[in-house]
C-alpha positions as CSV (number, residue, x, y, z in Angstrom):
1,M,-44.3,6.1,-27.8
2,M,-41.2,8.2,-28.5
3,R,-42.6,10.7,-25.9
4,D,-43.1,8.1,-23.2
5,A,-39.5,6.8,-23.7
6,V,-38.2,10.4,-23.2
7,L,-40.3,11.0,-20.2
8,K,-38.6,7.8,-18.7
9,V,-35.4,8.7,-19.6
10,A,-35.7,12.0,-18.0
11,G,-37.1,10.7,-15.1
12,L,-34.1,8.3,-14.6
13,L,-31.7,11.3,-15.2
14,M,-33.7,13.0,-12.4
15,C,-33.1,10.4,-10.2
16,V,-29.5,9.9,-10.8
17,A,-29.0,13.5,-10.4
18,V,-30.5,13.7,-7.1
19,A,-28.5,10.5,-6.3
20,A,-25.5,12.0,-7.3
21,S,-26.1,15.4,-5.8
22,A,-26.3,13.1,-2.3
23,L,-23.1,11.2,-3.0
24,A,-21.2,14.2,-4.1
25,Q,-21.0,15.2,-0.2
26,T,-19.9,12.0,1.0
27,A,-17.6,10.9,-1.7
28,S,-15.0,8.3,-1.1
29,S,-12.7,7.3,-3.5
30,P,-11.0,3.8,-3.9
31,K,-7.6,3.3,-2.7
32,S,-6.5,0.4,-5.1
33,A,-6.5,1.0,-9.1
34,P,-6.0,-2.0,-11.5
35,P,-3.0,-2.2,-13.7
36,G,-4.0,-1.2,-17.3
37,A,-3.7,1.2,-20.4
38,V,-5.8,4.1,-20.2
39,K,-9.5,3.8,-22.2
40,S,-9.2,4.3,-25.6
41,T,-11.3,6.5,-27.9
42,G,-12.9,3.3,-29.3
43,T,-13.6,2.0,-26.1
44,K,-15.4,5.3,-24.9
45,A,-17.5,5.2,-27.8
46,L,-18.3,1.8,-27.6
47,E,-19.6,2.5,-23.9
48,A,-21.4,5.8,-25.2
49,G,-23.4,3.7,-27.6
50,A,-24.2,0.6,-25.1
51,V,-25.7,3.3,-22.7
52,L,-27.9,4.4,-25.7
53,L,-28.9,0.9,-27.2
54,Q,-28.4,-1.5,-24.6
55,G,-30.9,-2.1,-21.4
56,N,-29.3,-2.2,-17.8
57,A,-32.3,-3.7,-16.3
58,P,-30.7,-6.0,-13.6
59,V,-28.7,-3.0,-12.1
60,Q,-31.2,-0.2,-12.5
61,D,-32.7,-0.8,-9.5
62,L,-30.0,-1.1,-7.1
63,T,-31.3,2.0,-5.3
64,I,-30.4,1.6,-1.8
65,Y,-26.7,3.2,-0.4
66,L,-25.7,1.6,2.8
67,N,-21.9,2.3,4.2
68,G,-20.6,-0.1,6.7
69,F,-17.6,-2.4,7.7
70,H,-16.6,-6.0,7.3
71,P,-14.2,-7.9,9.3
72,M,-13.1,-11.1,7.3
73,K,-14.2,-14.5,9.6
74,A,-11.2,-16.4,9.1
75,H,-9.1,-13.3,9.6
76,P,-10.9,-10.9,11.7
77,E,-7.6,-8.5,11.6
78,R,-8.6,-7.9,7.8
79,Q,-11.4,-5.2,8.2
80,M,-12.8,-3.3,5.1
81,E,-15.1,-0.4,4.5
82,A,-17.9,-1.7,2.2
83,H,-20.1,0.3,0.1
84,H,-23.2,-1.3,-0.7
85,F,-25.8,-0.6,-3.6
86,C,-28.7,-2.9,-3.0
87,R,-32.2,-4.1,-4.5
88,Q,-34.6,-5.1,-2.2
89,V,-36.2,-7.7,-4.2
90,N,-38.6,-8.0,-1.4
91,E,-39.6,-7.3,2.2
92,D,-37.1,-10.6,3.2
93,F,-34.4,-10.4,0.5
94,A,-32.4,-7.9,-0.8
95,Q,-29.1,-8.1,-2.9
96,C,-26.0,-6.2,-2.9
97,V,-23.0,-5.0,-5.0
98,L,-19.9,-4.1,-2.9
99,F,-17.6,-1.3,-3.8
100,D,-14.6,0.2,-2.1
101,G,-15.9,3.5,-3.0
102,N,-18.6,5.6,-4.2
103,T,-17.5,7.5,-7.0
104,E,-17.3,6.2,-10.6
105,S,-13.8,4.8,-10.2
106,A,-14.7,2.4,-7.3
107,N,-13.8,-1.3,-7.5
108,L,-16.5,-4.0,-7.4
109,N,-14.9,-6.2,-4.8
110,G,-17.9,-8.0,-3.3
111,I,-21.4,-9.1,-2.6
112,E,-24.1,-9.6,-0.2
113,Y,-27.5,-11.0,0.3
114,I,-29.3,-9.6,3.0
115,I,-32.7,-12.2,4.5
116,S,-34.9,-11.5,7.1
117,E,-35.0,-13.1,10.4
118,K,-38.0,-15.2,9.3
119,V,-36.3,-16.4,6.3
120,F,-33.0,-17.4,8.4
121,T,-34.8,-19.4,10.7
122,T,-35.6,-22.0,7.7
123,L,-32.0,-22.2,6.9
124,P,-30.4,-25.5,8.0
125,A,-27.7,-25.5,10.8
126,A,-24.8,-26.1,8.1
127,E,-25.7,-23.0,5.9
128,K,-26.4,-20.4,9.2
129,K,-22.7,-20.5,9.6
130,F,-22.2,-18.4,6.5
131,W,-24.7,-15.7,7.7
132,H,-23.7,-12.7,9.7
133,P,-26.1,-10.9,12.5
134,H,-26.9,-7.1,11.7
135,N,-28.0,-5.8,15.1
136,G,-24.4,-4.5,16.0
137,E,-23.9,-3.1,12.8
138,I,-26.9,-0.9,13.3
139,L,-27.2,-0.2,17.0
140,S,-23.8,0.8,17.3
141,G,-24.4,3.5,14.8
142,Q,-21.7,1.8,12.2
143,L,-24.2,1.0,9.7
144,V,-25.0,4.2,7.6
145,A,-27.2,5.1,4.7
146,P,-25.3,8.8,3.8
147,G,-27.4,11.6,2.1
148,I,-31.2,10.4,3.1
149,P,-32.9,12.5,5.7
150,E,-32.5,11.0,9.5
151,A,-36.1,9.9,9.3
152,A,-35.9,7.9,6.4
153,E,-32.5,6.3,7.4
154,H,-33.9,5.1,10.7
155,A,-36.8,3.7,9.2
156,L,-34.8,1.8,7.2
157,M,-32.4,0.4,9.8
158,Q,-35.6,-0.8,11.8
159,K,-36.7,-2.9,8.7
160,K,-33.0,-4.5,8.7
161,M,-33.0,-5.1,12.8
162,N,-32.8,-8.7,13.3
163,S,-31.5,-9.7,9.6
164,Y,-28.7,-11.2,8.5
165,G,-26.2,-10.9,5.8
166,K,-23.9,-13.1,3.7
167,T,-21.1,-11.5,2.2
168,W,-18.1,-12.3,-0.1
169,H,-15.2,-10.1,-0.7
170,V,-13.5,-11.3,-3.9
171,W,-10.7,-8.5,-4.1
172,N,-8.6,-7.2,-1.3
173,T,-8.6,-3.7,-2.3
174,G,-7.0,-2.8,0.7
175,H,-7.8,-2.6,4.7
176,H,-7.5,-0.4,7.5
177,G,-3.7,0.8,6.8
178,V,-2.7,-1.9,4.8
179,A,-2.4,-1.7,1.3
180,G,-4.7,-3.8,-1.3
181,D,-3.8,-6.2,-4.2
182,T,-4.0,-4.0,-7.4
183,L,-6.1,-7.2,-9.1
184,P,-8.3,-9.4,-7.4
185,L,-6.4,-12.8,-6.2
186,G,-6.8,-15.6,-4.2
187,E,-10.1,-17.4,-2.8
188,P,-13.1,-15.3,-1.8
189,M,-13.4,-14.3,1.6
190,L,-16.2,-14.8,4.0
191,A,-16.9,-11.3,6.0
192,W,-18.5,-10.9,9.2
193,S,-19.9,-8.1,11.3
194,F,-18.7,-6.5,14.3
195,N,-20.6,-7.1,17.3
196,R,-19.0,-5.4,20.3
197,D,-17.5,-2.2,20.8
198,G,-13.8,-2.7,20.2
199,E,-13.5,-5.0,17.6
200,A,-13.3,-2.2,14.6
201,A,-9.5,-1.5,14.5
202,P,-8.7,1.9,16.7
203,G,-9.6,5.1,14.2
204,L,-11.4,2.6,11.4
205,V,-14.9,4.3,12.1
206,A,-13.7,7.7,12.8
207,A,-11.7,8.1,9.7
208,R,-14.8,7.2,7.6
209,D,-16.7,9.6,9.5
210,K,-14.7,12.3,9.1
211,R,-13.9,11.4,5.1
212,M,-17.7,11.1,4.7
213,K,-19.1,14.0,7.4
214,L,-20.9,11.4,9.1
215,D,-21.3,11.0,12.7
216,S,-21.9,7.5,14.0
217,A,-22.3,8.3,17.8
218,A,-24.7,10.2,17.0
219,R,-26.8,7.6,14.8
220,R,-26.1,4.9,17.9
221,T,-28.2,7.5,20.2
222,H,-30.7,8.1,17.5
223,R,-31.4,4.5,17.6
224,S,-31.2,3.7,20.7
225,D,-35.2,3.0,20.5
226,L,-34.2,0.0,18.2
227,R,-33.1,-2.0,21.1
228,G,-36.5,-3.0,22.2
229,I,-37.2,-4.8,19.0
230,A,-33.6,-6.6,19.1
231,K,-33.9,-9.9,19.4
232,P,-31.0,-12.2,20.2
233,Q,-29.1,-13.6,17.0
234,S,-27.0,-16.2,15.7
235,G,-23.2,-15.5,15.5
236,V,-22.6,-12.4,17.7
237,D,-20.3,-14.5,19.7
238,A,-18.9,-15.9,16.3
239,L,-15.6,-14.1,16.8
240,K,-15.7,-13.1,20.3
241,G,-12.1,-12.6,21.7
242,Q,-10.7,-12.9,18.3
243,F,-9.7,-9.0,17.7
244,G,-6.5,-8.8,20.2
245,R,-8.1,-5.9,22.2
246,P,-10.8,-5.8,24.8
247,G,-14.4,-6.0,23.8
248,T,-17.5,-4.8,25.2
249,D,-21.3,-5.4,24.9
250,I,-23.3,-3.2,22.7
251,P,-26.6,-2.4,24.3
252,G,-29.3,-4.4,22.4
253,V,-27.0,-7.0,20.9
254,S,-26.8,-10.7,22.3
255,E,-26.0,-14.3,21.1
256,Q,-29.1,-16.5,20.3
257,R,-28.5,-19.6,22.7
258,P,-29.6,-23.0,21.7
259,V,-33.0,-23.9,22.8
260,A,-32.5,-26.7,25.1
261,S,-34.3,-30.4,24.3
262,P,-37.5,-31.2,26.4
263,A,-36.5,-33.4,29.4
264,K,-37.7,-37.1,28.6
């Protein structure tokens, strides 16, 4: 039994090492730091003991890392880069913890639930207004899975086509060109997605790409084949015209129109 436990720990350490190696190439540190004293020796000792003696089952399967952008639905000018660490619960549902970076000092600033188109169609109309569409994020090349092979990322994005996300940011840790709060203040903010070129603040995506050594334009080109499976989505036009600058359609991204009632 001891041998099995040792092998399990070794396997986990190997996974962590591989993930750490991939993230090290695309490190992104947070801009906000909460106030407080440096960790004491006692606190560090308690943490070390917890690692050895306590389980972390709910979070050990947060194995999918995604990076993208969220405008706040009520305040589209507030736009945050979001580092998603996700667990795929089943083929139709995933849950993600959001951070403002991917290093050990990153701040947890939100959550996102992801559902398939199949599940979205079961929601009542009043609930659907909380769920943003994902096709614009994917087909634009903005949503990325850093550190994995191109073919694997393409397969992952194909699975997320036509899906929806419900995202709440609970801490304004800073948005493009604007400093954040040092503590999570105020009410949670419902986040949305960019669904047209030009909606993201100028330089927002380019700054991420430069810092993390990514190429959103190349991903967009590589994903052009996914337009063939793109369906019109609810919420594409929810923020249309609210960004203070012209927006142009992304090929394959369109608003889902209401089905006309049959004539009597």
